[in-house]
C-alpha positions as CSV (number, residue, x, y, z in Angstrom):
1,X,-25.1,5.0,11.8
2,X,-28.8,5.6,11.2
3,X,-28.0,8.3,8.7
4,X,-25.7,5.9,6.7
5,X,-28.2,3.1,6.8
6,X,-31.0,5.5,5.6
7,X,-28.7,6.7,2.7
8,X,-28.1,3.0,1.8
9,X,-31.8,2.3,1.6
10,X,-32.4,5.3,-0.5
11,X,-29.6,4.4,-2.9
12,X,-31.0,0.9,-3.3
13,X,-34.4,2.4,-4.2
14,X,-32.6,4.7,-6.8
15,X,-30.8,1.6,-8.2
16,X,-34.1,-0.1,-8.7
17,X,-35.6,2.9,-10.5
18,X,-32.5,3.4,-12.8
19,X,-32.4,-0.4,-13.4
20,X,-36.0,-0.2,-14.7
21,X,-34.9,2.5,-17.1
22,X,-31.9,0.5,-18.3
23,X,-34.0,-2.6,-18.9
24,X,-36.7,-0.7,-20.9
25,X,-34.1,1.1,-23.0
26,X,-32.2,-2.0,-24.1
27,X,-29.3,-1.7,-21.7
28,X,-29.5,-5.3,-20.5
29,X,-25.7,-5.7,-20.2
30,X,-25.4,-2.6,-17.9
31,X,-28.5,-3.8,-16.0
32,X,-26.7,-7.1,-15.3
33,X,-23.3,-5.5,-14.4
34,X,-25.0,-3.1,-12.0
35,X,-26.7,-5.8,-10.1
36,X,-23.7,-8.1,-10.0
37,X,-21.7,-5.2,-8.6
38,X,-24.4,-4.5,-6.0
39,X,-24.9,-8.1,-4.9
40,X,-21.1,-8.8,-4.9
41,X,-20.3,-5.8,-2.7
42,X,-23.3,-6.4,-0.4
43,X,-22.8,-10.1,0.1
44,X,-19.1,-9.6,0.6
45,X,-19.8,-6.8,3.1
46,X,-22.1,-9.1,5.0
47,X,-19.4,-11.8,5.2
48,X,-16.9,-9.1,6.2
49,X,-19.1,-8.3,9.2
50,X,-19.4,-11.9,10.2
51,X,-15.8,-13.0,9.6
52,X,-13.4,-13.0,12.6
53,X,-10.6,-10.4,12.4
54,X,-7.8,-12.9,11.7
55,X,-8.6,-14.2,8.1
56,X,-5.8,-12.6,6.0
57,X,-6.0,-15.3,3.3
58,X,-9.5,-14.2,2.3
59,X,-8.3,-10.6,1.9
60,X,-5.3,-11.6,-0.2
61,X,-7.2,-13.9,-2.5
62,X,-10.1,-11.5,-2.9
63,X,-7.8,-8.6,-3.8
64,X,-5.5,-10.8,-5.9
65,X,-8.2,-12.4,-8.1
66,X,-9.8,-9.0,-8.7
67,X,-6.6,-7.2,-9.5
68,X,-5.4,-9.9,-11.9
69,X,-8.8,-9.9,-13.7
70,X,-8.9,-6.1,-14.0
71,X,-5.4,-5.7,-15.3
72,X,-6.0,-8.3,-18.0
73,X,-9.4,-6.9,-18.9
74,X,-8.2,-3.4,-19.3
75,X,-5.2,-4.5,-21.4
76,X,-7.3,-6.8,-23.6
77,X,-10.6,-5.0,-24.0
78,X,-10.0,-1.3,-23.4
79,X,-6.5,-0.6,-24.5
80,X,-6.9,-1.9,-28.1
81,X,-10.1,0.2,-28.4
82,X,-8.2,3.3,-27.4
83,X,-5.4,2.7,-29.8
84,X,-7.8,1.8,-32.6
85,X,-9.4,5.3,-32.3
86,X,-6.1,7.2,-32.1
87,X,-2.6,5.9,-31.3
88,X,-1.4,9.2,-30.0
89,X,-4.5,10.5,-28.2
90,X,-5.2,7.1,-26.9
91,X,-1.8,7.0,-25.3
92,X,-2.3,10.4,-23.8
93,X,-5.6,9.2,-22.4
94,X,-4.0,6.2,-20.8
95,X,-1.3,8.5,-19.2
96,X,-4.0,10.9,-18.0
97,X,-6.1,8.1,-16.5
98,X,-3.1,6.7,-14.6
99,X,-2.1,10.2,-13.2
100,X,-5.7,11.2,-12.3
101,X,-6.2,7.8,-10.6
102,X,-3.0,8.4,-8.6
103,X,-4.0,12.0,-7.7
104,X,-7.5,11.0,-6.6
105,X,-6.2,8.2,-4.5
106,X,-3.5,10.3,-2.9
107,X,-5.6,13.4,-2.3
108,X,-8.5,11.3,-1.1
109,X,-6.5,10.6,2.1
110,X,-7.2,14.2,3.0
111,X,-10.6,13.1,4.0
112,X,-9.0,11.6,7.1
113,X,-8.4,15.1,8.4
114,X,-11.9,16.4,7.7
115,X,-14.9,16.3,10.0
116,X,-17.3,14.3,7.8
117,X,-20.9,13.5,8.9
118,X,-20.3,9.8,8.0
119,X,-17.5,7.3,8.0
120,X,-14.4,8.3,6.0
121,X,-13.8,4.9,4.6
122,X,-17.3,4.6,3.3
123,X,-17.1,8.1,1.9
124,X,-14.0,7.2,-0.1
125,X,-15.5,3.9,-1.2
126,X,-18.7,5.6,-2.4
127,X,-16.8,8.3,-4.3
128,X,-14.7,5.5,-5.9
129,X,-17.8,3.4,-6.8
130,X,-19.6,6.3,-8.4
131,X,-16.6,7.4,-10.5
132,X,-15.9,3.9,-11.6
133,X,-19.6,3.4,-12.5
134,X,-19.7,6.6,-14.5
135,X,-16.7,5.4,-16.6
136,X,-18.3,2.0,-17.1
137,X,-21.5,3.6,-18.3
138,X,-19.8,5.9,-20.8
139,X,-17.8,3.0,-22.2
140,X,-20.9,0.8,-22.6
141,X,-23.0,3.6,-23.8
142,X,-20.7,4.3,-26.7
143,X,-19.3,0.9,-27.6
144,X,-20.5,-2.6,-28.4
145,X,-19.0,-4.7,-25.6
146,X,-19.9,-7.9,-23.9
147,X,-20.5,-8.4,-20.3
148,X,-17.1,-10.0,-19.6
149,X,-15.2,-6.6,-19.4
150,X,-17.7,-5.0,-17.1
151,X,-17.9,-8.1,-14.8
152,X,-14.1,-8.2,-14.6
153,X,-13.9,-4.5,-13.8
154,X,-16.5,-4.7,-11.0
155,X,-15.0,-7.9,-9.6
156,X,-13.0,-5.8,-7.1
157,X,-16.2,-4.5,-5.5
158,X,-16.5,-7.7,-3.6
159,X,-13.2,-7.6,-1.8
160,X,-13.4,-3.9,-1.4
161,X,-16.8,-4.2,0.4
162,X,-15.5,-7.1,2.5
163,X,-12.4,-5.1,3.7
164,X,-14.4,-1.9,4.3
165,X,-17.2,-3.5,6.3
166,X,-14.6,-5.7,8.2
167,X,-13.0,-2.5,9.5
168,X,-16.2,-0.5,9.9
169,X,-18.0,-3.2,12.0
170,X,-14.8,-3.5,14.1
171,X,-15.3,0.1,15.0
172,X,-18.9,-0.5,16.0
173,X,-20.6,0.4,12.7
174,X,-23.6,-1.4,10.9
175,X,-22.7,-3.5,7.8
176,X,-25.8,-2.2,6.0
177,X,-24.0,1.1,5.4
178,X,-22.2,-0.7,2.5
179,X,-25.5,-0.4,0.5
180,X,-24.7,3.2,-0.4
181,X,-21.5,2.5,-2.4
182,X,-22.8,-0.9,-3.6
183,X,-25.8,0.7,-5.3
184,X,-23.8,3.8,-6.5
185,X,-21.9,1.7,-9.1
186,X,-25.0,0.8,-11.0
187,X,-26.8,4.1,-10.6
188,X,-23.8,6.0,-12.0
189,X,-23.2,3.5,-14.8
190,X,-26.8,3.6,-16.1
191,X,-27.1,7.3,-15.8
192,X,-23.8,8.0,-17.6
193,X,-24.6,5.5,-20.4
194,X,-26.9,8.1,-21.9
195,X,-24.0,10.5,-22.5
196,X,-23.0,10.2,-26.2
197,X,-19.4,10.9,-27.2
198,X,-18.5,13.0,-30.3
199,X,-17.6,11.0,-33.4
200,X,-14.0,12.5,-33.3
201,X,-11.4,9.7,-33.1
202,X,-9.2,11.9,-30.9
203,X,-11.9,12.4,-28.3
204,X,-12.9,8.8,-28.3
205,X,-9.2,7.8,-28.1
206,X,-8.7,10.0,-25.0
207,X,-11.9,8.8,-23.3
208,X,-11.2,5.1,-23.8
209,X,-7.5,5.6,-23.0
210,X,-8.5,7.4,-19.9
211,X,-10.8,4.6,-18.8
212,X,-7.9,2.1,-19.4
213,X,-5.5,4.2,-17.3
214,X,-8.0,4.6,-14.4
215,X,-8.9,0.9,-14.3
216,X,-5.2,-0.2,-14.5
217,X,-4.5,2.2,-11.6
218,X,-7.4,0.7,-9.6
219,X,-6.1,-2.8,-10.3
220,X,-2.6,-2.0,-9.2
221,X,-4.0,-0.4,-6.1
222,X,-5.8,-3.7,-5.3
223,X,-2.7,-5.8,-5.7
224,X,-2.3,-7.6,-2.3
225,X,0.7,-6.0,-0.5
226,X,2.1,-8.4,2.0
227,X,4.5,-5.9,3.5
228,X,4.9,-4.3,6.9
229,X,2.3,-1.6,7.5
230,X,0.0,-2.9,4.7
231,X,-3.7,-3.7,5.2
232,X,-2.8,-7.4,5.1
233,X,-0.2,-6.9,7.8
234,X,-2.7,-5.1,10.0
235,X,-5.0,-8.1,9.8
236,X,-2.3,-10.2,11.4
237,X,-2.2,-8.3,14.6
238,X,-3.6,-11.4,16.5
239,X,-0.8,-13.7,15.1
240,X,2.4,-14.2,17.1
241,X,4.6,-14.8,14.0
242,X,3.3,-12.2,11.5
243,X,6.5,-12.0,9.6
244,X,6.6,-15.7,8.7
245,X,2.9,-15.6,7.7
246,X,3.5,-12.6,5.5
247,X,6.1,-14.6,3.6
248,X,3.6,-17.4,3.0
249,X,0.9,-14.9,2.0
250,X,3.2,-13.5,-0.7
251,X,2.9,-16.8,-2.5
252,X,-0.8,-16.6,-2.3
253,X,-0.7,-13.0,-3.6
254,X,1.2,-14.1,-6.7
255,X,-1.0,-17.1,-7.3
256,X,-4.3,-15.2,-6.9
257,X,-3.3,-12.4,-9.3
258,X,-2.2,-14.9,-11.9
259,X,-5.4,-16.9,-11.5
260,X,-7.5,-13.8,-11.9
261,X,-5.8,-13.1,-15.3
262,X,-6.2,-16.7,-16.4
263,X,-9.9,-16.6,-15.5
264,X,-10.4,-13.6,-17.9
265,X,-8.5,-15.4,-20.6
266,X,-10.6,-18.5,-20.2
267,X,-13.7,-16.4,-20.2
268,X,-12.6,-14.7,-23.4
269,X,-12.0,-18.1,-25.1
270,X,-15.5,-19.2,-24.2
271,X,-17.2,-16.2,-25.6
272,X,-14.9,-15.4,-28.5
């Protein structure tokens, strides 16, 4: 626990240093996205540590809003950019992103069978945060985009932090360990934003398509599953009638994902 807390503190210091670089080099949008991701994940993690173990509605709405926002943002802001660069290579990029996202998610479960020096869930969350941050940085470093896309993409950091800390604290861990993945998003995003892509339409089509595929996969993975054996079902272990509550939560799952998509649409109308 002390090792993970120390790593979290060091990562926050690194985020402060890279944020200073972002601010002084005109990367104000990335600066804002990095700190929104950090604060969202940290605050949600703190709430996850304080919330009783029987609050499934919070989990469903957090995941649903984020998933709906991410699917909509990837389809509206990233996919057209990939297709504009190259219809064919952009399509290959989307397919590659989806398949790589699936492979990373599936093979990541092998961590459960490894003797790691820190919590497996936090290790997976950190790896996910750094990779997502790196893609965000490359996109913003090579395109003129507003903050709405980035904010929608990192919106899932809040519920992810909430769920991870909720489980971690339940096993006796300290919630401050969430600082490591929370800061990792911004550090990776700011660092990778200095990577310039070639002017080739094919390369840019693949890169932007890949980003689209990855973020769609992440969004689909965050869709709240109200099925037996799901994370939502596990949170109902204290309820006597879990099956009936799952049926009600399915309505919340549909409503939350729809509202997440509508929120991005409204945001686009306000800034367009």
